[in-house]
All heavy atoms as a GROMACS GRO file, in nm:
protein
  576
    1MET      N    1   0.389  -0.616  -0.992
    1MET     CA    2   0.254  -0.652  -1.014
    1MET      C    3   0.180  -0.686  -0.885
    1MET      O    4   0.083  -0.628  -0.859
    1MET     CB    5   0.243  -0.775  -1.107
    1MET     CG    6   0.104  -0.831  -1.118
    1MET     SD    7   0.098  -1.006  -1.170
    1MET     CE    8   0.210  -1.090  -1.064
    2LEU      N    9   0.232  -0.781  -0.801
    2LEU     CA   10   0.168  -0.815  -0.679
    2LEU      C   11   0.191  -0.716  -0.563
    2LEU      O   12   0.133  -0.730  -0.457
    2LEU     CB   13   0.198  -0.952  -0.640
    2LEU     CG   14   0.166  -1.058  -0.727
    2LEU    CD1   15   0.209  -1.197  -0.688
    2LEU    CD2   16   0.006  -1.068  -0.743
    3LYS      N   17   0.271  -0.613  -0.589
    3LYS     CA   18   0.293  -0.511  -0.486
    3LYS      C   19   0.179  -0.409  -0.479
    3LYS      O   20   0.172  -0.327  -0.391
    3LYS     CB   21   0.427  -0.447  -0.507
    3LYS     CG   22   0.535  -0.543  -0.488
    3LYS     CD   23   0.668  -0.478  -0.507
    3LYS     CE   24   0.785  -0.591  -0.489
    3LYS     NZ   25   0.912  -0.534  -0.498
    4MET      N   26   0.087  -0.413  -0.580
    4MET     CA   27  -0.030  -0.325  -0.578
    4MET      C   28  -0.121  -0.362  -0.458
    4MET      O   29  -0.110  -0.473  -0.408
    4MET     CB   30  -0.112  -0.343  -0.706
    4MET     CG   31  -0.029  -0.301  -0.828
    4MET     SD   32  -0.121  -0.328  -0.988
    4MET     CE   33  -0.258  -0.417  -0.952
    5LEU      N   34  -0.197  -0.268  -0.417
    5LEU     CA   35  -0.285  -0.299  -0.302
    5LEU      C   36  -0.382  -0.407  -0.328
    5LEU      O   37  -0.401  -0.496  -0.248
    5LEU     CB   38  -0.358  -0.171  -0.258
    5LEU     CG   39  -0.271  -0.063  -0.188
    5LEU    CD1   40  -0.359   0.050  -0.155
    5LEU    CD2   41  -0.213  -0.113  -0.060
    6GLN      N   42  -0.450  -0.406  -0.439
    6GLN     CA   43  -0.537  -0.512  -0.477
    6GLN      C   44  -0.523  -0.548  -0.621
    6GLN      O   45  -0.584  -0.491  -0.714
    6GLN     CB   46  -0.684  -0.465  -0.453
    6GLN     CG   47  -0.719  -0.438  -0.307
    6GLN     CD   48  -0.857  -0.396  -0.291
    6GLN    OE1   49  -0.926  -0.352  -0.377
    6GLN    NE2   50  -0.908  -0.404  -0.165
    7PRO      N   51  -0.437  -0.649  -0.650
    7PRO     CA   52  -0.416  -0.688  -0.784
    7PRO      C   53  -0.544  -0.741  -0.852
    7PRO      O   54  -0.622  -0.806  -0.780
    7PRO     CB   55  -0.314  -0.800  -0.777
    7PRO     CG   56  -0.272  -0.808  -0.637
    7PRO     CD   57  -0.357  -0.728  -0.556
    8ALA      N   58  -0.566  -0.715  -0.977
    8ALA     CA   59  -0.682  -0.764  -1.041
    8ALA      C   60  -0.678  -0.915  -1.045
    8ALA      O   61  -0.573  -0.985  -1.034
    8ALA     CB   62  -0.687  -0.706  -1.186
    9SER      N   63  -0.796  -0.979  -1.057
    9SER     CA   64  -0.810  -1.124  -1.065
    9SER      C   65  -0.719  -1.177  -1.176
    9SER      O   66  -0.656  -1.281  -1.167
    9SER     CB   67  -0.953  -1.165  -1.089
    9SER     OG   68  -1.034  -1.131  -0.980
   10SER      N   69  -0.712  -1.103  -1.286
   10SER     CA   70  -0.635  -1.152  -1.407
   10SER      C   71  -0.486  -1.153  -1.374
   10SER      O   72  -0.407  -1.242  -1.413
   10SER     CB   73  -0.666  -1.073  -1.529
   10SER     OG   74  -0.630  -0.933  -1.503
   11ALA      N   75  -0.442  -1.052  -1.292
   11ALA     CA   76  -0.299  -1.052  -1.256
   11ALA      C   77  -0.266  -1.168  -1.162
   11ALA      O   78  -0.158  -1.228  -1.173
   11ALA     CB   79  -0.271  -0.920  -1.188
   12LEU      N   80  -0.358  -1.196  -1.067
   12LEU     CA   81  -0.334  -1.306  -0.978
   12LEU      C   82  -0.335  -1.443  -1.056
   12LEU      O   83  -0.250  -1.526  -1.032
   12LEU     CB   84  -0.438  -1.312  -0.871
   12LEU     CG   85  -0.422  -1.203  -0.761
   12LEU    CD1   86  -0.547  -1.196  -0.674
   12LEU    CD2   87  -0.300  -1.223  -0.683
   13ALA      N   88  -0.433  -1.455  -1.149
   13ALA     CA   89  -0.450  -1.573  -1.230
   13ALA      C   90  -0.318  -1.594  -1.314
   13ALA      O   91  -0.257  -1.711  -1.321
   13ALA     CB   92  -0.567  -1.570  -1.315
   14ASN      N   93  -0.266  -1.487  -1.375
   14ASN     CA   94  -0.149  -1.496  -1.457
   14ASN      C   95  -0.024  -1.537  -1.369
   14ASN      O   96   0.060  -1.604  -1.415
   14ASN     CB   97  -0.121  -1.359  -1.528
   14ASN     CG   98  -0.218  -1.337  -1.638
   14ASN    OD1   99  -0.277  -1.432  -1.694
   14ASN    ND2  100  -0.241  -1.214  -1.674
   15ALA      N  101  -0.019  -1.485  -1.249
   15ALA     CA  102   0.093  -1.516  -1.158
   15ALA      C  103   0.080  -1.664  -1.121
   15ALA      O  104   0.187  -1.730  -1.121
   15ALA     CB  105   0.089  -1.429  -1.036
   16ILE      N  106  -0.032  -1.710  -1.100
   16ILE     CA  107  -0.055  -1.856  -1.059
   16ILE      C  108  -0.010  -1.940  -1.188
   16ILE      O  109   0.060  -2.042  -1.165
   16ILE     CB  110  -0.186  -1.883  -1.016
   16ILE    CG1  111  -0.207  -1.825  -0.865
   16ILE    CG2  112  -0.217  -2.034  -1.008
   16ILE    CD1  113  -0.344  -1.824  -0.822
   17LEU      N  114  -0.049  -1.905  -1.308
   17LEU     CA  115  -0.010  -1.974  -1.417
   17LEU      C  116   0.138  -1.975  -1.450
   17LEU      O  117   0.196  -2.065  -1.505
   17LEU     CB  118  -0.087  -1.920  -1.544
   17LEU     CG  119  -0.238  -1.951  -1.557
   17LEU    CD1  120  -0.298  -1.873  -1.668
   17LEU    CD2  121  -0.257  -2.099  -1.572
   18ALA      N  122   0.201  -1.862  -1.411
   18ALA     CA  123   0.347  -1.847  -1.437
   18ALA      C  124   0.425  -1.951  -1.347
   18ALA      O  125   0.536  -1.992  -1.388
   18ALA     CB  126   0.388  -1.709  -1.403
   19GLY      N  127   0.369  -1.989  -1.237
   19GLY     CA  128   0.439  -2.080  -1.149
   19GLY      C  129   0.554  -2.012  -1.073
   19GLY      O  130   0.574  -1.892  -1.070
   20GLY      N  131   0.631  -2.096  -1.005
   20GLY     CA  132   0.752  -2.051  -0.933
   20GLY      C  133   0.717  -1.944  -0.831
   20GLY      O  134   0.617  -1.949  -0.763
   21GLN      N  135   0.809  -1.842  -0.827
   21GLN     CA  136   0.801  -1.742  -0.722
   21GLN      C  137   0.679  -1.654  -0.743
   21GLN      O  138   0.614  -1.614  -0.640
   21GLN     CB  139   0.925  -1.660  -0.722
   21GLN     CG  140   0.930  -1.552  -0.610
   21GLN     CD  141   1.062  -1.479  -0.606
   21GLN    OE1  142   1.141  -1.485  -0.694
   21GLN    NE2  143   1.077  -1.402  -0.505
   22LYS      N  144   0.640  -1.628  -0.863
   22LYS     CA  145   0.520  -1.549  -0.890
   22LYS      C  146   0.394  -1.614  -0.831
   22LYS      O  147   0.305  -1.552  -0.769
   22LYS     CB  148   0.503  -1.521  -1.036
   22LYS     CG  149   0.599  -1.416  -1.088
   22LYS     CD  150   0.573  -1.387  -1.233
   22LYS     CE  151   0.676  -1.282  -1.279
   22LYS     NZ  152   0.642  -1.244  -1.419
   23GLU      N  153   0.386  -1.750  -0.854
   23GLU     CA  154   0.275  -1.826  -0.802
   23GLU      C  155   0.277  -1.822  -0.647
   23GLU      O  156   0.171  -1.800  -0.585
   23GLU     CB  157   0.273  -1.966  -0.852
   23GLU     CG  158   0.159  -2.054  -0.796
   23GLU     CD  159   0.159  -2.193  -0.846
   23GLU    OE1  160   0.264  -2.249  -0.882
   23GLU    OE2  161   0.050  -2.257  -0.851
   24GLU      N  162   0.389  -1.843  -0.588
   24GLU     CA  163   0.398  -1.843  -0.440
   24GLU      C  164   0.362  -1.698  -0.389
   24GLU      O  165   0.292  -1.699  -0.281
   24GLU     CB  166   0.542  -1.868  -0.398
   24GLU     CG  167   0.582  -2.013  -0.422
   24GLU     CD  168   0.732  -2.044  -0.398
   24GLU    OE1  169   0.799  -1.962  -0.321
   24GLU    OE2  170   0.779  -2.145  -0.441
   25GLN      N  171   0.389  -1.599  -0.450
   25GLN     CA  172   0.357  -1.459  -0.406
   25GLN      C  173   0.206  -1.442  -0.421
   25GLN      O  174   0.145  -1.380  -0.333
   25GLN     CB  175   0.430  -1.353  -0.489
   25GLN     CG  176   0.580  -1.340  -0.459
   25GLN     CD  177   0.647  -1.245  -0.554
   25GLN    OE1  178   0.609  -1.215  -0.657
   25GLN    NE2  179   0.764  -1.204  -0.511
   26ALA      N  180   0.147  -1.486  -0.523
   26ALA     CA  181   0.008  -1.474  -0.549
   26ALA      C  182  -0.069  -1.556  -0.436
   26ALA      O  183  -0.170  -1.504  -0.382
   26ALA     CB  184  -0.032  -1.522  -0.688
   27ILE      N  185  -0.035  -1.673  -0.410
   27ILE     CA  186  -0.094  -1.750  -0.310
   27ILE      C  187  -0.076  -1.688  -0.171
   27ILE      O  188  -0.175  -1.681  -0.095
   27ILE     CB  189  -0.046  -1.897  -0.307
   27ILE    CG1  190  -0.088  -1.959  -0.445
   27ILE    CG2  191  -0.086  -1.976  -0.189
   27ILE    CD1  192  -0.024  -2.101  -0.469
   28ALA      N  193   0.042  -1.642  -0.136
   28ALA     CA  194   0.066  -1.571  -0.009
   28ALA      C  195  -0.026  -1.447   0.002
   28ALA      O  196  -0.083  -1.419   0.111
   28ALA     CB  197   0.214  -1.530   0.003
   29TYR      N  198  -0.038  -1.378  -0.106
   29TYR     CA  199  -0.126  -1.255  -0.105
   29TYR      C  200  -0.269  -1.305  -0.084
   29TYR      O  201  -0.344  -1.238   0.006
   29TYR     CB  202  -0.125  -1.188  -0.243
   29TYR     CG  203  -0.223  -1.082  -0.261
   29TYR    CD1  204  -0.201  -0.955  -0.207
   29TYR    CD2  205  -0.344  -1.105  -0.328
   29TYR    CE1  206  -0.298  -0.853  -0.214
   29TYR    CE2  207  -0.439  -1.008  -0.333
   29TYR     CZ  208  -0.413  -0.876  -0.277
   29TYR     OH  209  -0.509  -0.782  -0.285
   30LEU      N  210  -0.315  -1.406  -0.144
   30LEU     CA  211  -0.456  -1.450  -0.122
   30LEU      C  212  -0.475  -1.493   0.023
   30LEU      O  213  -0.583  -1.468   0.086
   30LEU     CB  214  -0.495  -1.560  -0.220
   30LEU     CG  215  -0.509  -1.520  -0.367
   30LEU    CD1  216  -0.512  -1.645  -0.460
   30LEU    CD2  217  -0.628  -1.426  -0.380
   31ILE      N  218  -0.378  -1.571   0.074
   31ILE     CA  219  -0.392  -1.615   0.210
   31ILE      C  220  -0.397  -1.491   0.307
   31ILE      O  221  -0.486  -1.487   0.398
   31ILE     CB  222  -0.274  -1.708   0.255
   31ILE    CG1  223  -0.280  -1.837   0.179
   31ILE    CG2  224  -0.263  -1.726   0.403
   31ILE    CD1  225  -0.160  -1.919   0.182
   32LYS      N  226  -0.309  -1.403   0.291
   32LYS     CA  227  -0.308  -1.278   0.379
   32LYS      C  228  -0.431  -1.197   0.359
   32LYS      O  229  -0.487  -1.144   0.462
   32LYS     CB  230  -0.188  -1.195   0.341
   32LYS     CG  231  -0.166  -1.074   0.434
   32LYS     CD  232  -0.039  -1.000   0.402
   32LYS     CE  233  -0.020  -0.885   0.501
   32LYS     NZ  234   0.101  -0.811   0.474
   33LYS      N  235  -0.480  -1.185   0.247
   33LYS     CA  236  -0.598  -1.109   0.217
   33LYS      C  237  -0.734  -1.167   0.259
   33LYS      O  238  -0.823  -1.105   0.318
   33LYS     CB  239  -0.609  -1.080   0.064
   33LYS     CG  240  -0.730  -1.002   0.019
   33LYS     CD  241  -0.726  -0.982  -0.132
   33LYS     CE  242  -0.863  -0.946  -0.191
   33LYS     NZ  243  -0.960  -1.053  -0.190
   34ASP      N  244  -0.749  -1.302   0.253
   34ASP     CA  245  -0.876  -1.366   0.270
   34ASP      C  246  -0.890  -1.458   0.389
   34ASP      O  247  -1.007  -1.492   0.424
   34ASP     CB  248  -0.918  -1.434   0.137
   34ASP     CG  249  -0.943  -1.339   0.028
   34ASP    OD1  250  -0.993  -1.222   0.048
   34ASP    OD2  251  -0.913  -1.370  -0.088
   35PHE      N  252  -0.778  -1.517   0.438
   35PHE     CA  253  -0.802  -1.615   0.538
   35PHE      C  254  -0.873  -1.573   0.666
   35PHE      O  255  -0.962  -1.642   0.718
   35PHE     CB  256  -0.661  -1.683   0.582
   35PHE     CG  257  -0.683  -1.783   0.692
   35PHE    CD1  258  -0.742  -1.902   0.667
   35PHE    CD2  259  -0.642  -1.751   0.825
   35PHE    CE1  260  -0.759  -1.998   0.763
   35PHE    CE2  261  -0.669  -1.845   0.928
   35PHE     CZ  262  -0.729  -1.970   0.894
   36GLU      N  263  -0.844  -1.454   0.711
   36GLU     CA  264  -0.914  -1.400   0.831
   36GLU      C  265  -1.061  -1.394   0.812
   36GLU      O  266  -1.137  -1.421   0.905
   36GLU     CB  267  -0.855  -1.265   0.865
   36GLU     CG  268  -0.905  -1.212   0.999
   36GLU     CD  269  -0.887  -1.307   1.113
   36GLU    OE1  270  -0.789  -1.375   1.126
   36GLU    OE2  271  -0.979  -1.306   1.208
   37LYS      N  272  -1.106  -1.360   0.695
   37LYS     CA  273  -1.249  -1.349   0.671
   37LYS      C  274  -1.315  -1.491   0.678
   37LYS      O  275  -1.422  -1.504   0.736
   37LYS     CB  276  -1.278  -1.296   0.529
   37LYS     CG  277  -1.235  -1.154   0.517
   37LYS     CD  278  -1.252  -1.111   0.365
   37LYS     CE  279  -1.168  -0.990   0.332
   37LYS     NZ  280  -1.161  -0.960   0.189
   38ILE      N  281  -1.250  -1.592   0.622
   38ILE     CA  282  -1.297  -1.724   0.628
   38ILE      C  283  -1.291  -1.778   0.763
   38ILE      O  284  -1.384  -1.842   0.820
   38ILE     CB  285  -1.219  -1.817   0.531
   38ILE    CG1  286  -1.227  -1.766   0.387
   38ILE    CG2  287  -1.261  -1.962   0.547
   38ILE    CD1  288  -1.366  -1.763   0.330
   39ARG      N  289  -1.188  -1.750   0.838
   39ARG     CA  290  -1.174  -1.794   0.980
   39ARG      C  291  -1.280  -1.738   1.060
   39ARG      O  292  -1.349  -1.813   1.142
   39ARG     CB  293  -1.034  -1.755   1.041
   39ARG     CG  294  -1.010  -1.814   1.181
   39ARG     CD  295  -0.914  -1.740   1.254
   39ARG     NE  296  -0.945  -1.600   1.279
   39ARG     CZ  297  -1.030  -1.568   1.382
   39ARG    NH1  298  -1.088  -1.654   1.451
   39ARG    NH2  299  -1.055  -1.441   1.399
   40SER      N  300  -1.310  -1.616   1.047
   40SER     CA  301  -1.417  -1.545   1.129
   40SER      C  302  -1.556  -1.606   1.094
   40SER      O  303  -1.625  -1.634   1.186
   40SER     CB  304  -1.413  -1.397   1.097
   40SER     OG  305  -1.519  -1.330   1.164
   41LEU      N  306  -1.581  -1.632   0.970
   41LEU     CA  307  -1.711  -1.688   0.929
   41LEU      C  308  -1.727  -1.825   0.984
   41LEU      O  309  -1.835  -1.856   1.046
   41LEU     CB  310  -1.724  -1.681   0.776
   41LEU     CG  311  -1.849  -1.745   0.721
   41LEU    CD1  312  -1.970  -1.655   0.763
   41LEU    CD2  313  -1.842  -1.758   0.568
   42VAL      N  314  -1.626  -1.905   0.979
   42VAL     CA  315  -1.629  -2.044   1.021
   42VAL      C  316  -1.650  -2.043   1.180
   42VAL      O  317  -1.731  -2.117   1.231
   42VAL     CB  318  -1.512  -2.128   0.982
   42VAL    CG1  319  -1.503  -2.259   1.055
   42VAL    CG2  320  -1.512  -2.150   0.834
   43MET      N  321  -1.571  -1.962   1.249
   43MET     CA  322  -1.578  -1.963   1.387
   43MET      C  323  -1.709  -1.913   1.444
   43MET      O  324  -1.761  -1.957   1.539
   43MET     CB  325  -1.463  -1.875   1.448
   43MET     CG  326  -1.322  -1.920   1.415
   43MET     SD  327  -1.268  -2.068   1.492
   43MET     CE  328  -1.218  -2.005   1.644
   44LYS      N  329  -1.775  -1.813   1.371
   44LYS     CA  330  -1.905  -1.764   1.406
   44LYS      C  331  -2.013  -1.871   1.390
   44LYS      O  332  -2.114  -1.864   1.458
   44LYS     CB  333  -1.943  -1.644   1.322
   44LYS     CG  334  -1.868  -1.524   1.363
   44LYS     CD  335  -1.913  -1.400   1.274
   44LYS     CE  336  -1.829  -1.275   1.305
   44LYS     NZ  337  -1.866  -1.162   1.223
   45ASN      N  338  -1.978  -1.970   1.313
   45ASN     CA  339  -2.075  -2.082   1.292
   45ASN      C  340  -2.031  -2.205   1.364
   45ASN      O  341  -2.057  -2.316   1.314
   45ASN     CB  342  -2.095  -2.105   1.141
   45ASN     CG  343  -2.170  -1.997   1.076
   45ASN    OD1  344  -2.292  -1.990   1.095
   45ASN    ND2  345  -2.106  -1.903   1.006
   46ASN      N  346  -1.971  -2.188   1.475
   46ASN     CA  347  -1.933  -2.294   1.571
   46ASN      C  348  -1.828  -2.392   1.512
   46ASN      O  349  -1.813  -2.498   1.560
   46ASN     CB  350  -2.053  -2.380   1.614
   46ASN     CG  351  -2.145  -2.290   1.692
   46ASN    OD1  352  -2.100  -2.207   1.774
   46ASN    ND2  353  -2.275  -2.307   1.674
   47GLY      N  354  -1.753  -2.342   1.416
   47GLY     CA  355  -1.640  -2.422   1.360
   47GLY      C  356  -1.516  -2.398   1.437
   47GLY      O  357  -1.504  -2.310   1.525
   48THR      N  358  -1.412  -2.471   1.408
   48THR     CA  359  -1.280  -2.458   1.482
   48THR      C  360  -1.182  -2.395   1.384
   48THR      O  361  -1.209  -2.383   1.262
   48THR     CB  362  -1.231  -2.598   1.525
   48THR    OG1  363  -1.203  -2.672   1.402
   48THR    CG2  364  -1.325  -2.665   1.607
   49LEU      N  365  -1.068  -2.363   1.437
   49LEU     CA  366  -0.956  -2.308   1.351
   49LEU      C  367  -0.923  -2.413   1.248
   49LEU      O  368  -0.896  -2.378   1.134
   49LEU     CB  369  -0.841  -2.268   1.434
   49LEU     CG  370  -0.718  -2.213   1.360
   49LEU    CD1  371  -0.759  -2.092   1.282
   49LEU    CD2  372  -0.603  -2.184   1.456
   50ALA      N  373  -0.918  -2.540   1.283
   50ALA     CA  374  -0.883  -2.649   1.193
   50ALA      C  375  -0.983  -2.653   1.081
   50ALA      O  376  -0.953  -2.674   0.962
   50ALA     CB  377  -0.869  -2.780   1.263
   51ASP      N  378  -1.113  -2.631   1.114
   51ASP     CA  379  -1.218  -2.632   1.015
   51ASP      C  380  -1.197  -2.515   0.919
   51ASP      O  381  -1.213  -2.533   0.793
   51ASP     CB  382  -1.361  -2.611   1.077
   51ASP     CG  383  -1.400  -2.732   1.156
   51ASP    OD1  384  -1.358  -2.839   1.137
   51ASP    OD2  385  -1.485  -2.708   1.253
   52ALA      N  386  -1.161  -2.394   0.969
   52ALA     CA  387  -1.140  -2.280   0.882
   52ALA      C  388  -1.026  -2.302   0.795
   52ALA      O  389  -1.026  -2.266   0.672
   52ALA     CB  390  -1.117  -2.154   0.970
   53GLU      N  391  -0.916  -2.366   0.844
   53GLU     CA  392  -0.798  -2.392   0.753
   53GLU      C  393  -0.837  -2.489   0.646
   53GLU      O  394  -0.794  -2.480   0.536
   53GLU     CB  395  -0.689  -2.447   0.848
   53GLU     CG  396  -0.629  -2.340   0.940
   53GLU     CD  397  -0.536  -2.397   1.047
   53GLU    OE1  398  -0.532  -2.525   1.066
   53GLU    OE2  399  -0.458  -2.316   1.101
   54ASP      N  400  -0.916  -2.589   0.681
   54ASP     CA  401  -0.960  -2.689   0.578
   54ASP      C  402  -1.041  -2.623   0.472
   54ASP      O  403  -1.026  -2.650   0.359
   54ASP     CB  404  -1.036  -2.806   0.644
   54ASP     CG  405  -0.952  -2.895   0.731
   54ASP    OD1  406  -0.830  -2.890   0.716
   54ASP    OD2  407  -1.009  -2.975   0.806
   55VAL      N  408  -1.140  -2.544   0.514
   55VAL     CA  409  -1.229  -2.475   0.423
   55VAL      C  410  -1.141  -2.384   0.328
   55VAL      O  411  -1.163  -2.386   0.201
   55VAL     CB  412  -1.337  -2.395   0.493
   55VAL    CG1  413  -1.411  -2.301   0.402
   55VAL    CG2  414  -1.430  -2.487   0.561
   56PHE      N  415  -1.053  -2.306   0.387
   56PHE     CA  416  -0.974  -2.216   0.305
   56PHE      C  417  -0.890  -2.290   0.211
   56PHE      O  418  -0.877  -2.255   0.094
   56PHE     CB  419  -0.887  -2.124   0.396
   56PHE     CG  420  -0.821  -2.020   0.321
   56PHE    CD1  421  -0.895  -1.899   0.289
   56PHE    CD2  422  -0.688  -2.031   0.281
   56PHE    CE1  423  -0.834  -1.798   0.218
   56PHE    CE2  424  -0.626  -1.929   0.211
   56PHE     CZ  425  -0.700  -1.816   0.173
   57GLN      N  426  -0.817  -2.394   0.252
   57GLN     CA  427  -0.725  -2.472   0.170
   57GLN      C  428  -0.805  -2.543   0.059
   57GLN      O  429  -0.762  -2.536  -0.055
   57GLN     CB  430  -0.654  -2.582   0.253
   57GLN     CG  431  -0.554  -2.662   0.172
   57GLN     CD  432  -0.472  -2.751   0.245
   57GLN    OE1  433  -0.496  -2.772   0.367
   57GLN    NE2  434  -0.372  -2.813   0.188
   58GLU      N  435  -0.925  -2.592   0.088
   58GLU     CA  436  -1.005  -2.655  -0.024
   58GLU      C  437  -1.049  -2.549  -0.128
   58GLU      O  438  -1.044  -2.571  -0.250
   58GLU     CB  439  -1.126  -2.723   0.038
   58GLU     CG  440  -1.099  -2.851   0.113
   58GLU     CD  441  -1.216  -2.910   0.181
   58GLU    OE1  442  -1.328  -2.877   0.136
   58GLU    OE2  443  -1.199  -2.992   0.272
   59GLY      N  444  -1.085  -2.432  -0.080
   59GLY     CA  445  -1.125  -2.325  -0.168
   59GLY      C  446  -1.010  -2.276  -0.252
   59GLY      O  447  -1.017  -2.258  -0.376
   60LEU      N  448  -0.895  -2.258  -0.194
   60LEU     CA  449  -0.778  -2.211  -0.256
   60LEU      C  450  -0.731  -2.317  -0.363
   60LEU      O  451  -0.695  -2.280  -0.475
   60LEU     CB  452  -0.663  -2.184  -0.157
   60LEU     CG  453  -0.540  -2.124  -0.216
   60LEU    CD1  454  -0.571  -1.988  -0.286
   60LEU    CD2  455  -0.436  -2.098  -0.103
   61THR      N  456  -0.738  -2.445  -0.323
   61THR     CA  457  -0.700  -2.549  -0.421
   61THR      C  458  -0.794  -2.552  -0.540
   61THR      O  459  -0.750  -2.566  -0.651
   61THR     CB  460  -0.704  -2.685  -0.345
   61THR    OG1  461  -0.608  -2.685  -0.242
   61THR    CG2  462  -0.666  -2.802  -0.442
   62ALA      N  463  -0.925  -2.535  -0.516
   62ALA     CA  464  -1.022  -2.534  -0.622
   62ALA      C  465  -0.990  -2.415  -0.719
   62ALA      O  466  -0.995  -2.422  -0.838
   62ALA     CB  467  -1.160  -2.530  -0.572
   63LEU      N  468  -0.968  -2.295  -0.658
   63LEU     CA  469  -0.930  -2.181  -0.734
   63LEU      C  470  -0.805  -2.205  -0.830
   63LEU      O  471  -0.809  -2.180  -0.953
   63LEU     CB  472  -0.900  -2.059  -0.643
   63LEU     CG  473  -0.851  -1.933  -0.713
   63LEU    CD1  474  -0.961  -1.874  -0.809
   63LEU    CD2  475  -0.803  -1.840  -0.608
   64ILE      N  476  -0.704  -2.260  -0.776
   64ILE     CA  477  -0.581  -2.286  -0.848
   64ILE      C  478  -0.603  -2.381  -0.958
   64ILE      O  479  -0.561  -2.359  -1.070
   64ILE     CB  480  -0.462  -2.330  -0.755
   64ILE    CG1  481  -0.426  -2.215  -0.660
   64ILE    CG2  482  -0.343  -2.382  -0.829
   64ILE    CD1  483  -0.336  -2.258  -0.544
   65LEU      N  484  -0.677  -2.488  -0.931
   65LEU     CA  485  -0.713  -2.590  -1.037
   65LEU      C  486  -0.792  -2.527  -1.138
   65LEU      O  487  -0.774  -2.553  -1.262
   65LEU     CB  488  -0.786  -2.712  -0.974
   65LEU     CG  489  -0.694  -2.793  -0.873
   65LEU    CD1  490  -0.776  -2.902  -0.819
   65LEU    CD2  491  -0.573  -2.855  -0.956
   66ASN      N  492  -0.887  -2.447  -1.108
   66ASN     CA  493  -0.975  -2.384  -1.212
   66ASN      C  494  -0.893  -2.282  -1.296
   66ASN      O  495  -0.913  -2.274  -1.412
   66ASN     CB  496  -1.095  -2.311  -1.148
   66ASN     CG  497  -1.201  -2.405  -1.101
   66ASN    OD1  498  -1.227  -2.515  -1.167
   66ASN    ND2  499  -1.273  -2.377  -1.001
   67ILE      N  500  -0.799  -2.209  -1.240
   67ILE     CA  501  -0.714  -2.125  -1.310
   67ILE      C  502  -0.631  -2.208  -1.405
   67ILE      O  503  -0.620  -2.170  -1.528
   67ILE     CB  504  -0.626  -2.041  -1.221
   67ILE    CG1  505  -0.710  -1.932  -1.140
   67ILE    CG2  506  -0.509  -1.973  -1.296
   67ILE    CD1  507  -0.631  -1.866  -1.034
   68ARG      N  508  -0.571  -2.316  -1.362
   68ARG     CA  509  -0.486  -2.400  -1.447
   68ARG      C  510  -0.568  -2.462  -1.560
   68ARG      O  511  -0.515  -2.487  -1.672
   68ARG     CB  512  -0.412  -2.497  -1.369
   68ARG     CG  513  -0.301  -2.441  -1.279
   68ARG     CD  514  -0.235  -2.542  -1.201
   68ARG     NE  515  -0.131  -2.483  -1.112
   68ARG     CZ  516  -0.077  -2.531  -1.008
   68ARG    NH1  517  -0.107  -2.656  -0.971
   68ARG    NH2  518   0.012  -2.472  -0.941
   69LYS      N  519  -0.690  -2.499  -1.536
   69LYS     CA  520  -0.774  -2.561  -1.633
   69LYS      C  521  -0.832  -2.456  -1.738
   69LYS      O  522  -0.881  -2.496  -1.843
   69LYS     CB  523  -0.898  -2.630  -1.576
   69LYS     CG  524  -0.868  -2.752  -1.500
   69LYS     CD  525  -0.987  -2.835  -1.460
   69LYS     CE  526  -1.102  -2.751  -1.405
   69LYS     NZ  527  -1.211  -2.824  -1.343
   70GLY      N  528  -0.822  -2.334  -1.700
   70GLY     CA  529  -0.870  -2.228  -1.793
   70GLY      C  530  -1.021  -2.200  -1.770
   70GLY      O  531  -1.077  -2.125  -1.847
   71SER      N  532  -1.080  -2.251  -1.658
   71SER     CA  533  -1.220  -2.230  -1.638
   71SER      C  534  -1.244  -2.114  -1.542
   71SER      O  535  -1.364  -2.080  -1.512
   71SER     CB  536  -1.288  -2.355  -1.592
   71SER     OG  537  -1.228  -2.400  -1.474
   72PHE      N  538  -1.139  -2.048  -1.490
   72PHE     CA  539  -1.160  -1.941  -1.393
   72PHE      C  540  -1.197  -1.808  -1.482
   72PHE      O  541  -1.128  -1.780  -1.574
   72PHE     CB  542  -1.036  -1.906  -1.312
   72PHE     CG  543  -1.041  -1.791  -1.228
   72PHE    CD1  544  -1.119  -1.789  -1.117
   72PHE    CD2  545  -0.973  -1.670  -1.263
   72PHE    CE1  546  -1.130  -1.680  -1.034
   72PHE    CE2  547  -0.981  -1.561  -1.186
   72PHE     CZ  548  -1.062  -1.563  -1.068
   73LYS      N  549  -1.305  -1.744  -1.447
   73LYS     CA  550  -1.349  -1.630  -1.521
   73LYS      C  551  -1.328  -1.498  -1.447
   73LYS      O  552  -1.343  -1.394  -1.502
   73LYS     CB  553  -1.506  -1.648  -1.559
   73LYS     CG  554  -1.522  -1.767  -1.648
   73LYS     CD  555  -1.664  -1.786  -1.684
   73LYS     CE  556  -1.669  -1.902  -1.780
   73LYS     NZ  557  -1.803  -1.962  -1.771
   74GLY      N  558  -1.305  -1.500  -1.320
   74GLY     CA  559  -1.281  -1.382  -1.238
   74GLY      C  560  -1.399  -1.294  -1.235
   74GLY      O  561  -1.382  -1.171  -1.217
   75GLU      N  562  -1.519  -1.346  -1.228
   75GLU     CA  563  -1.637  -1.266  -1.229
   75GLU      C  564  -1.703  -1.253  -1.091
   75GLU      O  565  -1.797  -1.175  -1.075
   75GLU     CB  566  -1.742  -1.332  -1.325
   75GLU     CG  567  -1.696  -1.334  -1.468
   75GLU     CD  568  -1.791  -1.406  -1.554
   75GLU    OE1  569  -1.883  -1.482  -1.503
   75GLU    OE2  570  -1.779  -1.400  -1.674
   76SER      N  571  -1.647  -1.317  -0.988
   76SER     CA  572  -1.707  -1.305  -0.857
   76SER      C  573  -1.614  -1.249  -0.761
   76SER      O  574  -1.499  -1.238  -0.784
   76SER     CB  575  -1.760  -1.447  -0.814
   76SER     OG  576  -1.656  -1.533  -0.798
   0.00000   0.00000   0.00000
């Protein structure tokens, strides 16, 4: 499932809900796929690497919590 180039939001959400190794793989995929974009945006706006890490971690945490609560819709 996660070996596809771009897993669907629903596949990532299901992996996070499954927990364990599947959740770890989904999170690792999201970090690899999106952290550089966030880092670049934060650094262009005079932020630091630590700021970028904080922003990314907060966003990822919010995503995971929304998936677990059932409020993630995968529309964006």
